[in-house]
ChimeraX commands (.cxc) that place a marker at each C-alpha (Angstrom):
marker #1 position 51.99,-111.92,-85.70 radius 0.5
marker #1 position 55.66,-112.89,-85.37 radius 0.5
marker #1 position 58.23,-111.56,-82.90 radius 0.5
marker #1 position 59.17,-108.63,-85.12 radius 0.5
marker #1 position 55.53,-107.61,-85.48 radius 0.5
marker #1 position 55.15,-107.78,-81.71 radius 0.5
marker #1 position 58.19,-105.54,-81.31 radius 0.5
marker #1 position 56.60,-103.04,-83.70 radius 0.5
marker #1 position 53.32,-103.30,-81.77 radius 0.5
marker #1 position 55.13,-102.34,-78.57 radius 0.5
marker #1 position 56.79,-99.43,-80.30 radius 0.5
marker #1 position 53.45,-98.21,-81.63 radius 0.5
marker #1 position 51.97,-98.49,-78.16 radius 0.5
marker #1 position 54.68,-96.12,-76.94 radius 0.5
marker #1 position 53.80,-93.75,-79.80 radius 0.5
marker #1 position 50.11,-93.87,-78.90 radius 0.5
marker #1 position 50.93,-93.19,-75.25 radius 0.5
marker #1 position 52.90,-90.10,-76.25 radius 0.5
marker #1 position 50.16,-88.48,-78.37 radius 0.5
marker #1 position 46.82,-89.66,-77.00 radius 0.5
marker #1 position 46.34,-86.81,-74.50 radius 0.5
marker #1 position 47.18,-84.11,-77.06 radius 0.5
marker #1 position 43.94,-82.80,-78.66 radius 0.5
marker #1 position 45.97,-81.60,-81.66 radius 0.5
marker #1 position 46.98,-85.22,-82.32 radius 0.5
marker #1 position 43.44,-86.59,-81.91 radius 0.5
marker #1 position 42.92,-87.78,-85.49 radius 0.5
marker #1 position 46.33,-89.42,-85.58 radius 0.5
marker #1 position 45.72,-91.07,-82.19 radius 0.5
marker #1 position 42.42,-92.55,-83.37 radius 0.5
marker #1 position 44.02,-93.90,-86.54 radius 0.5
marker #1 position 46.93,-95.40,-84.61 radius 0.5
marker #1 position 44.55,-96.95,-82.09 radius 0.5
marker #1 position 42.42,-98.58,-84.79 radius 0.5
marker #1 position 45.45,-100.15,-86.48 radius 0.5
marker #1 position 46.91,-101.12,-83.12 radius 0.5
marker #1 position 43.67,-102.64,-81.85 radius 0.5
marker #1 position 42.99,-104.66,-85.01 radius 0.5
marker #1 position 46.17,-106.68,-84.50 radius 0.5
marker #1 position 44.75,-108.02,-81.22 radius 0.5
marker #1 position 41.65,-109.53,-82.79 radius 0.5
marker #1 position 40.87,-112.08,-85.44 radius 0.5
marker #1 position 41.53,-110.74,-88.92 radius 0.5
marker #1 position 37.84,-111.50,-89.53 radius 0.5
marker #1 position 36.94,-108.45,-87.45 radius 0.5
marker #1 position 38.52,-105.95,-89.84 radius 0.5
marker #1 position 38.53,-108.16,-92.95 radius 0.5
marker #1 position 42.28,-107.62,-93.13 radius 0.5
marker #1 position 44.76,-110.12,-94.55 radius 0.5
marker #1 position 47.36,-109.27,-91.91 radius 0.5
marker #1 position 48.03,-112.17,-89.56 radius 0.5
marker #1 position 47.01,-110.95,-86.10 radius 0.5
marker #1 position 48.10,-112.08,-82.65 radius 0.5
marker #1 position 44.78,-113.84,-82.12 radius 0.5
marker #1 position 45.14,-115.56,-85.49 radius 0.5
marker #1 position 48.56,-116.80,-84.39 radius 0.5
marker #1 position 47.20,-118.13,-81.09 radius 0.5
marker #1 position 44.31,-120.03,-82.69 radius 0.5
marker #1 position 46.12,-121.41,-85.72 radius 0.5
marker #1 position 46.54,-125.21,-85.68 radius 0.5
marker #1 position 45.27,-125.50,-82.12 radius 0.5
marker #1 position 42.93,-128.35,-81.17 radius 0.5
marker #1 position 39.89,-127.79,-78.96 radius 0.5
marker #1 position 41.39,-129.86,-76.15 radius 0.5
marker #1 position 44.37,-127.50,-76.02 radius 0.5
marker #1 position 42.12,-124.44,-75.96 radius 0.5
marker #1 position 40.17,-125.87,-73.00 radius 0.5
marker #1 position 43.03,-127.43,-71.03 radius 0.5
marker #1 position 42.94,-126.36,-67.38 radius 0.5
marker #1 position 45.04,-126.05,-65.40 radius 0.5
marker #1 position 48.05,-125.46,-67.63 radius 0.5
marker #1 position 51.62,-125.75,-66.46 radius 0.5
marker #1 position 52.93,-122.30,-67.35 radius 0.5
marker #1 position 55.14,-119.94,-65.32 radius 0.5
marker #1 position 52.75,-116.99,-65.28 radius 0.5
marker #1 position 49.27,-118.58,-65.47 radius 0.5
marker #1 position 47.41,-121.80,-64.91 radius 0.5
marker #1 position 44.26,-120.69,-66.72 radius 0.5
marker #1 position 43.07,-122.10,-70.04 radius 0.5
marker #1 position 43.41,-120.29,-73.34 radius 0.5
marker #1 position 39.62,-119.97,-73.63 radius 0.5
marker #1 position 39.54,-118.37,-70.18 radius 0.5
marker #1 position 42.09,-115.76,-71.26 radius 0.5
marker #1 position 40.16,-115.01,-74.47 radius 0.5
marker #1 position 36.92,-114.66,-72.51 radius 0.5
marker #1 position 38.54,-112.54,-69.76 radius 0.5
marker #1 position 40.05,-109.95,-72.09 radius 0.5
marker #1 position 36.78,-109.68,-74.02 radius 0.5
marker #1 position 34.82,-109.13,-70.81 radius 0.5
marker #1 position 37.24,-106.52,-69.47 radius 0.5
marker #1 position 37.19,-104.61,-72.74 radius 0.5
marker #1 position 33.40,-104.87,-72.99 radius 0.5
marker #1 position 32.74,-103.40,-69.54 radius 0.5
marker #1 position 35.44,-100.73,-69.58 radius 0.5
marker #1 position 34.63,-99.40,-73.02 radius 0.5
marker #1 position 30.85,-99.62,-72.84 radius 0.5
marker #1 position 30.22,-98.75,-69.20 radius 0.5
marker #1 position 33.18,-96.59,-68.19 radius 0.5
marker #1 position 33.83,-94.81,-71.50 radius 0.5
marker #1 position 30.48,-94.73,-73.33 radius 0.5
marker #1 position 28.01,-95.21,-70.43 radius 0.5
marker #1 position 26.08,-97.59,-72.65 radius 0.5
marker #1 position 24.94,-101.22,-72.67 radius 0.5
marker #1 position 27.55,-103.92,-72.58 radius 0.5
marker #1 position 27.79,-106.06,-75.68 radius 0.5
marker #1 position 27.31,-109.05,-73.35 radius 0.5
marker #1 position 23.70,-108.01,-72.72 radius 0.5
marker #1 position 22.89,-106.90,-76.24 radius 0.5
marker #1 position 22.32,-110.28,-77.86 radius 0.5
marker #1 position 22.02,-113.08,-75.26 radius 0.5
marker #1 position 25.76,-113.72,-75.29 radius 0.5
marker #1 position 25.78,-115.55,-71.97 radius 0.5
marker #1 position 23.33,-118.10,-73.35 radius 0.5
marker #1 position 25.16,-118.30,-76.66 radius 0.5
marker #1 position 28.48,-118.93,-74.94 radius 0.5
marker #1 position 26.82,-121.48,-72.63 radius 0.5
marker #1 position 28.17,-119.90,-69.44 radius 0.5
marker #1 position 26.70,-118.23,-66.34 radius 0.5
marker #1 position 29.41,-115.70,-65.50 radius 0.5
marker #1 position 28.67,-112.02,-66.25 radius 0.5
marker #1 position 31.77,-110.76,-64.44 radius 0.5
marker #1 position 35.33,-110.06,-65.56 radius 0.5
marker #1 position 36.95,-113.23,-64.25 radius 0.5
marker #1 position 39.10,-111.38,-61.72 radius 0.5
marker #1 position 39.21,-113.30,-58.39 radius 0.5
marker #1 position 37.35,-116.20,-60.03 radius 0.5
marker #1 position 37.44,-119.51,-58.15 radius 0.5
marker #1 position 39.31,-122.53,-59.52 radius 0.5
marker #1 position 36.08,-124.51,-59.79 radius 0.5
marker #1 position 34.42,-121.75,-61.84 radius 0.5
marker #1 position 37.45,-121.44,-64.13 radius 0.5
marker #1 position 37.31,-125.20,-64.68 radius 0.5
marker #1 position 33.58,-125.00,-65.43 radius 0.5
marker #1 position 33.99,-122.18,-67.92 radius 0.5
marker #1 position 36.94,-123.86,-69.61 radius 0.5
marker #1 position 35.03,-127.08,-70.17 radius 0.5
marker #1 position 31.60,-125.69,-71.11 radius 0.5
marker #1 position 32.09,-122.44,-73.01 radius 0.5
marker #1 position 30.98,-122.53,-76.65 radius 0.5
marker #1 position 34.21,-121.59,-78.40 radius 0.5
marker #1 position 32.61,-120.50,-81.67 radius 0.5
marker #1 position 30.29,-118.12,-79.81 radius 0.5
marker #1 position 33.18,-116.87,-77.66 radius 0.5
marker #1 position 35.12,-115.89,-80.77 radius 0.5
marker #1 position 32.02,-114.21,-82.22 radius 0.5
marker #1 position 31.53,-112.33,-78.95 radius 0.5
marker #1 position 35.12,-111.11,-79.09 radius 0.5
marker #1 position 34.56,-109.72,-82.58 radius 0.5
marker #1 position 31.34,-108.01,-81.46 radius 0.5
marker #1 position 33.19,-106.42,-78.52 radius 0.5
marker #1 position 36.05,-105.32,-80.75 radius 0.5
marker #1 position 33.76,-103.71,-83.31 radius 0.5
marker #1 position 31.84,-101.85,-80.61 radius 0.5
marker #1 position 35.07,-100.56,-79.08 radius 0.5
marker #1 position 36.20,-99.22,-82.43 radius 0.5
marker #1 position 32.94,-97.34,-82.85 radius 0.5
marker #1 position 33.15,-95.87,-79.35 radius 0.5
marker #1 position 36.73,-94.66,-79.68 radius 0.5
marker #1 position 36.18,-93.34,-83.20 radius 0.5
marker #1 position 33.28,-91.21,-81.92 radius 0.5
marker #1 position 35.32,-89.45,-79.22 radius 0.5
marker #1 position 35.94,-85.75,-79.70 radius 0.5
marker #1 position 39.29,-83.92,-79.31 radius 0.5
marker #1 position 40.09,-83.53,-75.63 radius 0.5
marker #1 position 37.82,-86.34,-74.42 radius 0.5
marker #1 position 40.74,-88.72,-73.91 radius 0.5
marker #1 position 41.57,-86.50,-70.91 radius 0.5
marker #1 position 38.20,-87.06,-69.23 radius 0.5
marker #1 position 38.22,-88.87,-65.89 radius 0.5
marker #1 position 36.19,-92.01,-65.26 radius 0.5
marker #1 position 32.94,-91.04,-63.49 radius 0.5
marker #1 position 32.14,-92.58,-60.09 radius 0.5
marker #1 position 28.58,-93.40,-61.12 radius 0.5
marker #1 position 29.93,-95.59,-63.91 radius 0.5
marker #1 position 32.19,-97.46,-61.50 radius 0.5
marker #1 position 29.09,-98.15,-59.39 radius 0.5
marker #1 position 27.35,-99.47,-62.50 radius 0.5
marker #1 position 30.01,-102.18,-62.80 radius 0.5
marker #1 position 28.81,-103.65,-59.50 radius 0.5
marker #1 position 25.13,-103.04,-60.27 radius 0.5
marker #1 position 25.53,-105.21,-63.38 radius 0.5
marker #1 position 27.64,-107.85,-61.59 radius 0.5
marker #1 position 30.46,-107.08,-64.00 radius 0.5
marker #1 position 32.94,-107.13,-61.11 radius 0.5
marker #1 position 32.98,-109.57,-58.20 radius 0.5
marker #1 position 33.08,-107.94,-54.77 radius 0.5
marker #1 position 36.29,-109.87,-54.12 radius 0.5
marker #1 position 37.82,-108.05,-57.12 radius 0.5
marker #1 position 36.82,-104.53,-56.09 radius 0.5
marker #1 position 40.47,-103.48,-56.32 radius 0.5
marker #1 position 40.30,-103.55,-60.12 radius 0.5
marker #1 position 37.36,-101.15,-60.06 radius 0.5
marker #1 position 39.29,-98.83,-57.76 radius 0.5
marker #1 position 42.22,-99.00,-60.19 radius 0.5
marker #1 position 39.99,-98.07,-63.13 radius 0.5
marker #1 position 38.36,-95.26,-61.14 radius 0.5
marker #1 position 41.67,-93.39,-61.13 radius 0.5
marker #1 position 42.08,-93.56,-64.90 radius 0.5
marker #1 position 41.31,-91.17,-67.72 radius 0.5
marker #1 position 39.65,-92.39,-70.90 radius 0.5
marker #1 position 43.14,-92.47,-72.39 radius 0.5
marker #1 position 44.27,-94.74,-69.57 radius 0.5
marker #1 position 41.48,-97.19,-70.32 radius 0.5
marker #1 position 42.36,-97.17,-74.01 radius 0.5
marker #1 position 46.04,-97.77,-73.28 radius 0.5
marker #1 position 45.40,-100.73,-70.96 radius 0.5
marker #1 position 42.11,-102.65,-71.13 radius 0.5
marker #1 position 41.49,-101.95,-74.82 radius 0.5
marker #1 position 45.05,-102.58,-76.01 radius 0.5
marker #1 position 47.86,-103.52,-73.62 radius 0.5
marker #1 position 45.71,-105.86,-71.51 radius 0.5
marker #1 position 44.71,-107.80,-74.63 radius 0.5
marker #1 position 48.31,-107.95,-75.81 radius 0.5
marker #1 position 49.60,-109.30,-72.49 radius 0.5
marker #1 position 46.98,-112.06,-72.24 radius 0.5
marker #1 position 47.30,-113.07,-75.89 radius 0.5
marker #1 position 51.04,-113.41,-75.35 radius 0.5
marker #1 position 50.26,-115.69,-72.40 radius 0.5
marker #1 position 48.06,-117.73,-74.74 radius 0.5
marker #1 position 50.88,-117.94,-77.27 radius 0.5
marker #1 position 53.24,-119.25,-74.59 radius 0.5
marker #1 position 50.64,-121.80,-73.43 radius 0.5
marker #1 position 50.20,-122.93,-77.04 radius 0.5
marker #1 position 53.95,-123.32,-77.53 radius 0.5
marker #1 position 54.31,-125.34,-74.32 radius 0.5
marker #1 position 51.37,-127.62,-75.09 radius 0.5
marker #1 position 52.61,-128.28,-78.62 radius 0.5
marker #1 position 56.09,-129.12,-77.33 radius 0.5
marker #1 position 54.58,-131.49,-74.77 radius 0.5
marker #1 position 52.52,-133.15,-77.49 radius 0.5
marker #1 position 55.55,-133.64,-79.73 radius 0.5
marker #1 position 57.51,-135.10,-76.82 radius 0.5
marker #1 position 54.65,-137.45,-75.97 radius 0.5
marker #1 position 54.40,-138.58,-79.61 radius 0.5
marker #1 position 58.15,-139.25,-79.78 radius 0.5
marker #1 position 58.01,-141.29,-76.59 radius 0.5
marker #1 position 55.07,-143.27,-77.91 radius 0.5
marker #1 position 56.90,-144.00,-81.16 radius 0.5
marker #1 position 60.03,-145.09,-79.28 radius 0.5
marker #1 position 57.95,-147.37,-77.07 radius 0.5
marker #1 position 56.34,-148.88,-80.14 radius 0.5
marker #1 position 59.71,-149.56,-81.75 radius 0.5
marker #1 position 60.91,-151.39,-78.67 radius 0.5
marker link #1:1,2 radius 0.2
marker link #1:2,3 radius 0.2
marker link #1:3,4 radius 0.2
marker link #1:4,5 radius 0.2
marker link #1:5,6 radius 0.2
marker link #1:6,7 radius 0.2
marker link #1:7,8 radius 0.2
marker link #1:8,9 radius 0.2
marker link #1:9,10 radius 0.2
marker link #1:10,11 radius 0.2
marker link #1:11,12 radius 0.2
marker link #1:12,13 radius 0.2
marker link #1:13,14 radius 0.2
marker link #1:14,15 radius 0.2
marker link #1:15,16 radius 0.2
marker link #1:16,17 radius 0.2
marker link #1:17,18 radius 0.2
marker link #1:18,19 radius 0.2
marker link #1:19,20 radius 0.2
marker link #1:20,21 radius 0.2
marker link #1:21,22 radius 0.2
marker link #1:22,23 radius 0.2
marker link #1:23,24 radius 0.2
marker link #1:24,25 radius 0.2
marker link #1:25,26 radius 0.2
marker link #1:26,27 radius 0.2
marker link #1:27,28 radius 0.2
marker link #1:28,29 radius 0.2
marker link #1:29,30 radius 0.2
marker link #1:30,31 radius 0.2
marker link #1:31,32 radius 0.2
marker link #1:32,33 radius 0.2
marker link #1:33,34 radius 0.2
marker link #1:34,35 radius 0.2
marker link #1:35,36 radius 0.2
marker link #1:36,37 radius 0.2
marker link #1:37,38 radius 0.2
marker link #1:38,39 radius 0.2
marker link #1:39,40 radius 0.2
marker link #1:40,41 radius 0.2
marker link #1:41,42 radius 0.2
marker link #1:42,43 radius 0.2
marker link #1:43,44 radius 0.2
marker link #1:44,45 radius 0.2
marker link #1:45,46 radius 0.2
marker link #1:46,47 radius 0.2
marker link #1:47,48 radius 0.2
marker link #1:48,49 radius 0.2
marker link #1:49,50 radius 0.2
marker link #1:50,51 radius 0.2
marker link #1:51,52 radius 0.2
marker link #1:52,53 radius 0.2
marker link #1:53,54 radius 0.2
marker link #1:54,55 radius 0.2
marker link #1:55,56 radius 0.2
marker link #1:56,57 radius 0.2
marker link #1:57,58 radius 0.2
marker link #1:58,59 radius 0.2
marker link #1:59,60 radius 0.2
marker link #1:60,61 radius 0.2
marker link #1:61,62 radius 0.2
marker link #1:62,63 radius 0.2
marker link #1:63,64 radius 0.2
marker link #1:64,65 radius 0.2
marker link #1:65,66 radius 0.2
marker link #1:66,67 radius 0.2
marker link #1:67,68 radius 0.2
marker link #1:68,69 radius 0.2
marker link #1:69,70 radius 0.2
marker link #1:70,71 radius 0.2
marker link #1:71,72 radius 0.2
marker link #1:72,73 radius 0.2
marker link #1:73,74 radius 0.2
marker link #1:74,75 radius 0.2
marker link #1:75,76 radius 0.2
marker link #1:76,77 radius 0.2
marker link #1:77,78 radius 0.2
marker link #1:78,79 radius 0.2
marker link #1:79,80 radius 0.2
marker link #1:80,81 radius 0.2
marker link #1:81,82 radius 0.2
marker link #1:82,83 radius 0.2
marker link #1:83,84 radius 0.2
marker link #1:84,85 radius 0.2
marker link #1:85,86 radius 0.2
marker link #1:86,87 radius 0.2
marker link #1:87,88 radius 0.2
marker link #1:88,89 radius 0.2
marker link #1:89,90 radius 0.2
marker link #1:90,91 radius 0.2
marker link #1:91,92 radius 0.2
marker link #1:92,93 radius 0.2
marker link #1:93,94 radius 0.2
marker link #1:94,95 radius 0.2
marker link #1:95,96 radius 0.2
marker link #1:96,97 radius 0.2
marker link #1:97,98 radius 0.2
marker link #1:98,99 radius 0.2
marker link #1:99,100 radius 0.2
marker link #1:100,101 radius 0.2
marker link #1:101,102 radius 0.2
marker link #1:102,103 radius 0.2
marker link #1:103,104 radius 0.2
marker link #1:104,105 radius 0.2
marker link #1:105,106 radius 0.2
marker link #1:106,107 radius 0.2
marker link #1:107,108 radius 0.2
marker link #1:108,109 radius 0.2
marker link #1:109,110 radius 0.2
marker link #1:110,111 radius 0.2
marker link #1:111,112 radius 0.2
marker link #1:112,113 radius 0.2
marker link #1:113,114 radius 0.2
marker link #1:114,115 radius 0.2
marker link #1:115,116 radius 0.2
marker link #1:116,117 radius 0.2
marker link #1:117,118 radius 0.2
marker link #1:118,119 radius 0.2
marker link #1:119,120 radius 0.2
marker link #1:120,121 radius 0.2
marker link #1:121,122 radius 0.2
marker link #1:122,123 radius 0.2
marker link #1:123,124 radius 0.2
marker link #1:124,125 radius 0.2
marker link #1:125,126 radius 0.2
marker link #1:126,127 radius 0.2
marker link #1:127,128 radius 0.2
marker link #1:128,129 radius 0.2
marker link #1:129,130 radius 0.2
marker link #1:130,131 radius 0.2
marker link #1:131,132 radius 0.2
marker link #1:132,133 radius 0.2
marker link #1:133,134 radius 0.2
marker link #1:134,135 radius 0.2
marker link #1:135,136 radius 0.2
marker link #1:136,137 radius 0.2
marker link #1:137,138 radius 0.2
marker link #1:138,139 radius 0.2
marker link #1:139,140 radius 0.2
marker link #1:140,141 radius 0.2
marker link #1:141,142 radius 0.2
marker link #1:142,143 radius 0.2
marker link #1:143,144 radius 0.2
marker link #1:144,145 radius 0.2
marker link #1:145,146 radius 0.2
marker link #1:146,147 radius 0.2
marker link #1:147,148 radius 0.2
marker link #1:148,149 radius 0.2
marker link #1:149,150 radius 0.2
marker link #1:150,151 radius 0.2
marker link #1:151,152 radius 0.2
marker link #1:152,153 radius 0.2
marker link #1:153,154 radius 0.2
marker link #1:154,155 radius 0.2
marker link #1:155,156 radius 0.2
marker link #1:156,157 radius 0.2
marker link #1:157,158 radius 0.2
marker link #1:158,159 radius 0.2
marker link #1:159,160 radius 0.2
marker link #1:160,161 radius 0.2
marker link #1:161,162 radius 0.2
marker link #1:162,163 radius 0.2
marker link #1:163,164 radius 0.2
marker link #1:164,165 radius 0.2
marker link #1:165,166 radius 0.2
marker link #1:166,167 radius 0.2
marker link #1:167,168 radius 0.2
marker link #1:168,169 radius 0.2
marker link #1:169,170 radius 0.2
marker link #1:170,171 radius 0.2
marker link #1:171,172 radius 0.2
marker link #1:172,173 radius 0.2
marker link #1:173,174 radius 0.2
marker link #1:174,175 radius 0.2
marker link #1:175,176 radius 0.2
marker link #1:176,177 radius 0.2
marker link #1:177,178 radius 0.2
marker link #1:178,179 radius 0.2
marker link #1:179,180 radius 0.2
marker link #1:180,181 radius 0.2
marker link #1:181,182 radius 0.2
marker link #1:182,183 radius 0.2
marker link #1:183,184 radius 0.2
marker link #1:184,185 radius 0.2
marker link #1:185,186 radius 0.2
marker link #1:186,187 radius 0.2
marker link #1:187,188 radius 0.2
marker link #1:188,189 radius 0.2
marker link #1:189,190 radius 0.2
marker link #1:190,191 radius 0.2
marker link #1:191,192 radius 0.2
marker link #1:192,193 radius 0.2
marker link #1:193,194 radius 0.2
marker link #1:194,195 radius 0.2
marker link #1:195,196 radius 0.2
marker link #1:196,197 radius 0.2
marker link #1:197,198 radius 0.2
marker link #1:198,199 radius 0.2
marker link #1:199,200 radius 0.2
marker link #1:200,201 radius 0.2
marker link #1:201,202 radius 0.2
marker link #1:202,203 radius 0.2
marker link #1:203,204 radius 0.2
marker link #1:204,205 radius 0.2
marker link #1:205,206 radius 0.2
marker link #1:206,207 radius 0.2
marker link #1:207,208 radius 0.2
marker link #1:208,209 radius 0.2
marker link #1:209,210 radius 0.2
marker link #1:210,211 radius 0.2
marker link #1:211,212 radius 0.2
marker link #1:212,213 radius 0.2
marker link #1:213,214 radius 0.2
marker link #1:214,215 radius 0.2
marker link #1:215,216 radius 0.2
marker link #1:216,217 radius 0.2
marker link #1:217,218 radius 0.2
marker link #1:218,219 radius 0.2
marker link #1:219,220 radius 0.2
marker link #1:220,221 radius 0.2
marker link #1:221,222 radius 0.2
marker link #1:222,223 radius 0.2
marker link #1:223,224 radius 0.2
marker link #1:224,225 radius 0.2
marker link #1:225,226 radius 0.2
marker link #1:226,227 radius 0.2
marker link #1:227,228 radius 0.2
marker link #1:228,229 radius 0.2
marker link #1:229,230 radius 0.2
marker link #1:230,231 radius 0.2
marker link #1:231,232 radius 0.2
marker link #1:232,233 radius 0.2
marker link #1:233,234 radius 0.2
marker link #1:234,235 radius 0.2
marker link #1:235,236 radius 0.2
marker link #1:236,237 radius 0.2
marker link #1:237,238 radius 0.2
marker link #1:238,239 radius 0.2
marker link #1:239,240 radius 0.2
marker link #1:240,241 radius 0.2
marker link #1:241,242 radius 0.2
marker link #1:242,243 radius 0.2
view
């Protein structure tokens, strides 16, 4: 996904925001969401040949770059794998608990064990030591598979909504379920309070779409910075060798 495609994505997000609460535009909103959402995941999820934002982030990126923590970036110090895990977790819990009142994908197929991590929460208010642990230990192949599983489940949930349901408010009992399942750290209770004030449409417009877009853009900036640093280091090494 190049800069022009990202501009179009932002424009389509505005379009989705304008129509999502209108029951008469329900079918169009679902279609726009599905196209919109697919661009935030690996093209493997939808078997589409379009180069997605996740494809762009992962292309030509070595494992050491994916795991590097902390990173020297203006808006984050967290690793790329942390960002990919975080957005998957947030989408998993908001779509499956808050929207569908169903089981999280995380608990459906031993994903914690597969990813080789011990953190069932969202990553909000996570300690530096835990971020470092996750960044170094997470099984990247399983993480990417988990993301696809989350994305597919989200698409099923949103596609099954009926006209008018985008207006429904998040139920308090489902917010409580977030804490019952340790999906949110007590230190991060503010995020649960934020979600509690949302409609289903609000969750679709942020955790399921915009939130992914923002973090993937952070990943793209981290990638660009790391690659520039690597090129600079290689040039310096070559110059040293010549001398």
